[in-house]
PAVO-528619 format. One line per 5 residues: number of its first residue (from 0); for each residue x negated, y negated, z of N, C-alpha, C. Coordinates in Angstrom, 2 decimals. Layout:
<gukols>
NUM) X/Y/Z/X/Y/Z/X/Y/Z; ...
</gukols>
This chain:
<gukols>
0) -0.84/1.16/0.00/0.00/0.00/0.00/-0.89/-1.23/0.00; -0.52/-2.19/-0.81/-1.30/-3.43/-0.92/-0.36/-4.60/-0.67; -0.85/-5.58/0.03/-0.05/-6.77/0.26/-0.92/-8.00/0.19; -0.28/-9.14/0.06/-0.99/-10.41/0.09/-0.03/-11.45/0.61; -0.60/-12.53/1.10/0.21/-13.58/1.69/0.18/-14.81/0.80
5) 1.34/-15.40/0.59/1.44/-16.62/-0.21/1.51/-17.80/0.76; 0.53/-18.68/0.66/0.46/-19.82/1.57/0.46/-21.12/0.78; 0.90/-22.19/1.45/0.90/-23.52/0.83/-0.51/-24.08/0.78; -1.30/-23.73/1.79/-2.64/-24.29/1.94/-3.52/-23.25/2.63; -4.67/-22.95/2.06/-5.52/-21.91/2.64/-6.07/-22.31/4.01
10) -6.22/-23.59/4.25/-6.75/-24.03/5.54/-5.72/-23.85/6.65; -4.48/-24.27/6.40/-3.45/-24.19/7.43/-2.79/-22.81/7.51; -2.88/-22.06/6.43/-2.24/-20.74/6.32/-0.72/-20.81/6.45; -0.14/-22.01/6.19/1.31/-22.15/6.26/1.94/-21.33/5.15; 2.88/-20.50/5.51/3.54/-19.64/4.54/4.31/-20.45/3.50
15) 4.50/-19.83/2.31/5.18/-20.50/1.21/6.36/-19.65/0.73; 7.46/-19.68/1.47/8.61/-18.85/1.08/9.22/-19.25/-0.26; 9.14/-20.52/-0.62/9.69/-20.96/-1.92/8.92/-20.31/-3.06; 7.61/-20.23/-2.95/6.80/-19.58/-3.98/7.10/-18.08/-4.02; 7.22/-17.47/-2.85/7.57/-16.05/-2.79/8.89/-15.79/-3.50
20) 9.90/-16.63/-3.23/11.20/-16.46/-3.85/11.13/-16.64/-5.36; 10.33/-17.58/-5.83/10.17/-17.81/-7.28/9.51/-16.61/-7.94; 8.46/-16.08/-7.32/7.78/-14.90/-7.87/8.73/-13.72/-7.91; 9.50/-13.54/-6.85/10.45/-12.43/-6.80/11.51/-12.56/-7.91; 12.01/-13.78/-8.13/13.01/-14.00/-9.17/12.43/-13.72/-10.55
25) 11.21/-14.19/-10.81/10.58/-13.95/-12.11/10.28/-12.47/-12.31; 9.87/-11.78/-11.26/9.62/-10.34/-11.36/10.91/-9.60/-11.69; 12.00/-10.00/-11.06/13.29/-9.37/-11.33/13.70/-9.60/-12.79; 13.50/-10.83/-13.28/13.82/-11.14/-14.68/13.02/-10.28/-15.65; 11.84/-9.87/-15.24/10.96/-9.07/-16.11/11.08/-7.57/-15.81
30) 12.18/-7.19/-15.17/12.44/-5.78/-14.82/11.36/-5.19/-13.93; 10.86/-5.99/-13.03/9.82/-5.53/-12.11/10.18/-6.05/-10.72; 11.19/-5.47/-10.13/11.64/-5.92/-8.82/10.56/-5.67/-7.78; 10.35/-6.66/-6.92/9.35/-6.52/-5.87/9.96/-6.03/-4.57; 11.23/-5.74/-4.57/11.89/-5.26/-3.35/11.70/-3.77/-3.19
35) 11.80/-3.33/-1.97/11.55/-1.93/-1.65/12.77/-1.05/-1.74; 13.72/-1.36/-2.55/14.90/-0.53/-2.70/16.14/-1.39/-2.77; 17.23/-0.79/-3.11/18.49/-1.53/-3.19/19.63/-0.57/-2.90; 20.84/-1.06/-3.02/22.00/-0.20/-2.80/22.08/0.89/-3.87; 21.36/0.73/-4.99/21.46/1.68/-6.09/20.38/2.76/-6.06
40) 19.33/2.53/-5.28/18.29/3.56/-5.24/17.79/3.71/-3.81; 17.09/4.78/-3.59/16.58/5.05/-2.26/15.47/4.07/-1.90; 15.43/3.58/-0.66/14.33/2.71/-0.24/12.97/3.40/-0.39; 12.97/4.73/-0.37/11.71/5.46/-0.49/11.24/5.58/-1.93; 12.13/5.31/-2.89/11.74/5.48/-4.29/10.60/4.55/-4.68
45) 10.50/3.39/-4.04/9.44/2.46/-4.39/8.09/2.88/-3.80; 8.09/3.89/-2.94/6.84/4.33/-2.34/6.09/5.32/-3.22; 6.75/5.85/-4.23/6.13/6.82/-5.13/6.30/6.29/-6.55; 5.18/6.06/-7.23/5.27/5.57/-8.59/4.13/6.12/-9.41; 4.31/6.06/-10.71/3.30/6.56/-11.63/2.23/5.48/-11.86
50) 1.14/5.87/-12.46/0.09/4.90/-12.81/0.64/3.86/-13.77; 1.45/4.29/-14.73/2.04/3.35/-15.69/2.92/2.32/-14.98; 3.70/2.76/-14.00/4.54/1.84/-13.25/3.69/0.86/-12.44; 2.62/1.35/-11.83/1.73/0.49/-11.06/1.05/-0.52/-11.99; 0.60/-0.07/-13.14/-0.03/-0.97/-14.11/0.95/-2.05/-14.56
55) 2.20/-1.66/-14.82/3.22/-2.62/-15.24/3.44/-3.66/-14.13; 3.52/-3.22/-12.89/3.75/-4.13/-11.78/2.60/-5.11/-11.61; 1.38/-4.62/-11.69/0.21/-5.48/-11.53/0.11/-6.46/-12.70; 0.32/-5.97/-13.91/0.28/-6.85/-15.09/1.36/-7.93/-15.02; 2.55/-7.54/-14.57/3.64/-8.50/-14.44/3.32/-9.55/-13.39
60) 2.82/-9.12/-12.24/2.45/-10.06/-11.19/1.36/-11.01/-11.66; 0.36/-10.48/-12.35/-0.71/-11.33/-12.88/-0.16/-12.38/-13.84; 0.74/-11.96/-14.72/1.35/-12.87/-15.68/2.13/-13.98/-14.96; 2.91/-13.60/-13.97/3.70/-14.57/-13.22/2.80/-15.57/-12.49; 1.77/-15.07/-11.82/0.86/-15.95/-11.08/0.14/-16.92/-12.02
65) -0.27/-16.42/-13.18/-0.91/-17.31/-14.17/0.07/-18.35/-14.67; 1.31/-17.95/-14.91/2.33/-18.89/-15.38/2.60/-19.97/-14.34; 2.68/-19.61/-13.08/2.97/-20.57/-12.02/1.78/-21.47/-11.68; 0.60/-21.02/-12.01/-0.61/-21.80/-11.74/-0.69/-23.03/-12.64; -0.13/-22.91/-13.86/-0.23/-24.02/-14.81/0.89/-25.02/-14.66
</gukols>
């Protein structure tokens, strides 16, 4: 499992929930939900994934972060 924290400022470490929400919305739009399950699938289903699924998730996250950086 890998995680990272989104902060407004690296010095203060103040969390950035607005950025988190934007990334989550963009991931959902790109068919890459960042949530750990929903009413339609088991919460455990997100704990097991293929290499292709992991690659898609990482590539999507990278694309979103690059888009938001500009």
